[in-house]
Legacy VTK file of the C-alpha trace (Angstrom):
# vtk DataFile Version 3.0
C-alpha trace
ASCII
DATASET POLYDATA
POINTS 283 float
40.563 20.638 29.836
40.310 17.461 27.653
42.013 14.134 29.018
44.827 14.613 26.477
45.434 18.128 27.773
45.668 16.754 31.213
48.124 14.025 30.304
50.124 16.512 28.597
50.548 18.773 31.559
51.285 15.977 33.683
54.021 14.989 31.552
55.512 18.550 31.603
55.406 18.614 35.372
57.071 15.334 35.736
60.041 16.200 33.394
60.636 19.389 35.513
60.243 17.818 38.741
62.826 15.198 37.714
65.058 17.850 36.309
65.048 19.612 39.790
65.685 16.553 41.703
68.639 15.631 39.440
70.073 19.163 39.986
69.930 18.480 43.668
70.862 14.905 43.843
73.924 14.734 41.388
76.202 16.953 43.274
75.741 15.242 46.422
76.392 11.940 44.879
79.485 13.576 43.175
80.650 14.712 46.675
80.980 11.111 47.470
84.004 10.717 45.076
85.852 13.710 46.503
87.704 12.731 49.561
90.999 14.348 50.955
93.715 13.143 53.124
93.280 13.902 56.971
96.097 16.008 57.001
94.526 18.770 54.657
91.464 18.522 56.374
92.751 20.122 59.692
91.253 23.743 59.797
93.409 24.738 62.798
93.016 26.245 66.438
89.440 25.279 68.067
86.720 27.587 67.347
85.630 28.239 70.852
82.551 30.456 70.401
81.159 27.564 67.950
81.920 24.652 70.003
80.174 26.552 73.086
77.088 26.815 70.786
77.366 23.246 69.654
77.599 21.994 73.257
74.829 24.215 74.431
72.570 22.965 71.195
71.878 26.679 70.555
71.337 28.338 67.160
74.447 28.804 65.033
74.854 31.760 62.329
77.865 31.449 59.878
78.536 34.058 57.253
80.443 32.988 54.174
81.912 36.324 52.703
84.297 36.625 49.597
84.026 36.797 45.956
82.498 34.895 42.947
83.291 31.428 44.427
81.369 32.298 47.728
78.553 33.829 45.509
78.403 30.756 43.480
79.525 31.752 39.914
79.517 28.655 37.768
76.927 26.902 39.823
73.637 25.984 37.822
71.619 27.416 40.401
71.745 29.526 43.510
70.944 26.820 45.842
74.132 24.738 44.506
76.473 27.383 45.906
78.995 26.253 48.668
77.148 28.358 51.259
73.880 26.672 50.492
75.529 23.137 50.470
77.256 23.862 53.617
74.398 24.635 55.645
72.573 21.439 54.372
75.848 19.307 55.211
76.120 20.894 58.714
72.568 20.320 59.439
72.953 16.566 58.691
75.916 16.423 61.002
74.480 18.254 63.736
70.652 17.425 63.652
68.672 19.450 66.094
70.726 22.437 65.986
69.488 25.439 64.062
72.441 26.136 61.721
72.240 29.124 59.060
74.920 29.946 56.677
74.284 33.318 54.918
75.943 33.803 51.617
77.771 37.355 51.438
79.775 36.443 48.269
79.833 39.216 45.615
81.625 38.490 42.208
84.866 40.247 41.211
85.656 41.726 44.521
89.056 41.773 46.222
90.330 42.305 49.702
89.694 45.917 49.772
86.197 45.890 48.572
85.609 43.242 51.195
87.016 45.179 53.902
84.694 47.991 53.066
81.554 45.967 53.524
82.537 43.747 56.540
80.550 45.910 59.269
77.273 46.150 56.986
77.282 42.618 55.338
79.165 40.423 58.053
79.326 41.791 61.513
75.832 43.085 61.653
74.542 39.713 61.246
76.470 38.827 64.487
77.723 35.437 63.351
79.446 32.913 65.658
81.691 32.006 62.561
83.101 33.947 59.678
84.389 32.049 56.603
86.516 34.598 54.495
87.342 33.425 50.934
90.039 35.533 49.549
93.174 35.770 47.314
92.073 34.693 44.046
91.014 38.185 42.566
94.310 39.861 44.071
96.226 37.168 41.963
94.309 37.630 38.886
94.475 41.549 39.138
98.150 42.262 39.993
101.567 40.659 40.684
102.780 42.898 43.309
101.104 41.691 46.679
103.196 43.951 49.107
99.879 45.654 50.314
97.851 42.472 50.777
99.356 41.337 54.030
98.227 44.379 55.973
94.806 44.308 54.461
94.223 40.579 55.337
95.458 41.231 58.713
93.305 44.274 59.240
90.208 42.299 58.098
90.858 39.620 60.289
91.344 41.967 63.447
88.246 43.421 62.523
86.370 40.082 62.451
87.938 38.917 65.667
87.202 42.038 67.494
83.494 41.598 66.665
83.675 38.371 68.643
83.507 35.946 65.850
85.449 33.019 65.172
87.248 33.049 61.783
88.312 30.671 59.311
90.156 31.942 56.168
89.747 30.036 52.805
92.390 30.176 50.099
92.241 30.234 46.328
90.559 27.654 44.008
93.131 25.442 42.239
92.217 26.361 38.458
94.115 26.996 35.261
93.721 30.860 35.085
94.999 31.181 38.967
98.136 28.958 38.254
99.034 31.199 35.179
99.562 33.903 37.458
103.069 34.382 38.911
101.870 35.573 42.431
99.515 32.457 43.137
102.296 30.802 45.296
102.902 33.980 47.367
99.323 34.384 48.059
98.981 30.952 49.300
101.741 31.916 51.654
100.298 35.240 52.725
97.017 33.778 53.521
98.390 30.870 55.650
100.801 33.131 57.342
97.957 35.433 58.349
95.817 32.606 59.785
98.763 31.295 61.854
99.560 34.676 63.358
96.279 35.448 64.274
95.451 31.892 65.460
92.321 31.473 63.497
91.356 28.529 61.276
92.451 28.090 57.475
90.661 25.792 55.066
93.194 24.574 52.203
91.020 24.718 49.306
93.971 25.067 47.091
95.673 21.964 48.218
92.607 20.058 48.459
91.640 20.764 45.007
95.095 20.113 43.745
94.902 16.671 45.641
91.701 15.742 43.729
93.336 16.456 40.416
96.306 14.451 41.243
94.147 11.635 42.609
91.554 11.406 39.926
91.539 10.727 36.187
92.037 13.900 34.235
88.599 13.885 32.676
86.987 13.599 36.165
89.357 16.408 37.555
88.213 18.776 34.517
84.690 18.841 35.988
85.787 20.583 38.967
86.500 23.863 36.985
84.215 25.235 34.187
85.154 26.078 30.729
86.229 29.608 31.486
89.106 28.129 33.544
88.422 29.587 36.781
85.066 29.360 38.493
84.055 25.984 39.945
81.202 23.763 38.935
78.154 22.222 40.609
80.431 19.109 41.299
83.311 21.068 42.930
80.815 23.121 45.026
79.285 20.144 46.407
82.779 18.536 47.100
84.022 21.803 48.707
80.815 22.135 50.920
81.225 18.262 51.902
84.954 18.544 52.790
84.360 22.123 54.565
81.688 20.599 56.788
83.932 17.725 57.644
86.658 19.923 58.595
84.680 22.151 60.616
83.075 19.242 62.472
86.382 17.693 63.388
87.246 21.189 64.697
84.137 21.568 66.669
84.271 18.040 68.121
87.949 18.333 68.966
88.633 15.174 66.666
91.806 16.693 65.192
94.130 13.636 64.746
97.139 15.814 63.295
98.465 19.050 63.946
97.773 21.985 61.529
100.347 22.594 59.097
102.736 25.576 59.549
102.535 28.335 57.068
105.841 27.203 55.479
104.194 23.727 54.512
101.100 25.184 52.600
101.511 26.063 49.088
104.053 27.116 46.578
106.888 24.843 48.014
106.476 22.524 44.990
107.154 25.468 42.651
104.921 26.793 39.859
102.941 24.383 37.880
103.908 21.526 39.968
101.628 19.464 42.076
102.857 18.798 45.770
102.879 15.328 46.934
99.621 14.291 48.525
100.151 13.717 52.282
100.099 10.413 53.406
97.129 9.307 55.745
98.349 8.890 59.297
98.869 5.657 60.607
96.063 4.087 62.748
LINES 1 284
283 0 1 2 3 4 5 6 7 8 9 10 11 12 13 14 15 16 17 18 19 20 21 22 23 24 25 26 27 28 29 30 31 32 33 34 35 36 37 38 39 40 41 42 43 44 45 46 47 48 49 50 51 52 53 54 55 56 57 58 59 60 61 62 63 64 65 66 67 68 69 70 71 72 73 74 75 76 77 78 79 80 81 82 83 84 85 86 87 88 89 90 91 92 93 94 95 96 97 98 99 100 101 102 103 104 105 106 107 108 109 110 111 112 113 114 115 116 117 118 119 120 121 122 123 124 125 126 127 128 129 130 131 132 133 134 135 136 137 138 139 140 141 142 143 144 145 146 147 148 149 150 151 152 153 154 155 156 157 158 159 160 161 162 163 164 165 166 167 168 169 170 171 172 173 174 175 176 177 178 179 180 181 182 183 184 185 186 187 188 189 190 191 192 193 194 195 196 197 198 199 200 201 202 203 204 205 206 207 208 209 210 211 212 213 214 215 216 217 218 219 220 221 222 223 224 225 226 227 228 229 230 231 232 233 234 235 236 237 238 239 240 241 242 243 244 245 246 247 248 249 250 251 252 253 254 255 256 257 258 259 260 261 262 263 264 265 266 267 268 269 270 271 272 273 274 275 276 277 278 279 280 281 282
């Protein structure tokens, strides 16, 4: 190969490497600009099984189950989904502990389809923690949520019965979700299910709503892709960062404020109106 050809090849490889590095670095830097008030970061009851593993420095398996925003729809690469980012963020926070986050998201699924595969795709992995993202497709597909309470409670009971700690993650704050009349009811259903079962709740909807109220409109728009529904590299990075923070607080028993009751979660501000962001607790 001639010297000119070698130089051309080197240029191509350099450009490709820089592009790959940019894909990795940009979402992490973006995550630094998406803080949330402490009151929104409270996940809820202590996760006893995970905490014991952390205390004993034992390996930790987490399964993330849900639909497209767990699978990573809208991300520019599979490694930029929230479960992949969460694994990296938790490993940074707990060095020396082997933490694995398994992505079991499938686009388009609703609670019924997810229930059908919990044994095969989730429980079979024997996870210490299951993060179940749900609600969005139910709201997009129907207005009558009468059957959803029983289905969610059935899934939670199945996961708890397997011995796993459980955290529910609610819907993304996105134009297509807000356009559906049942979104506030679904927020209440998910929060109430977590409260009744005494499991964790990650309030994605309210956290993303806070980002929109706290940021310039142009910046907030980058959290949702052009389809008005799916998240972006930036919002997946932010989601993973905030979820890692909330989980770490839970595991390290550093919760400074009590978890909100179901009555205080979403929908109380009325359709299309942003709730007032909660004030930080006084030092």
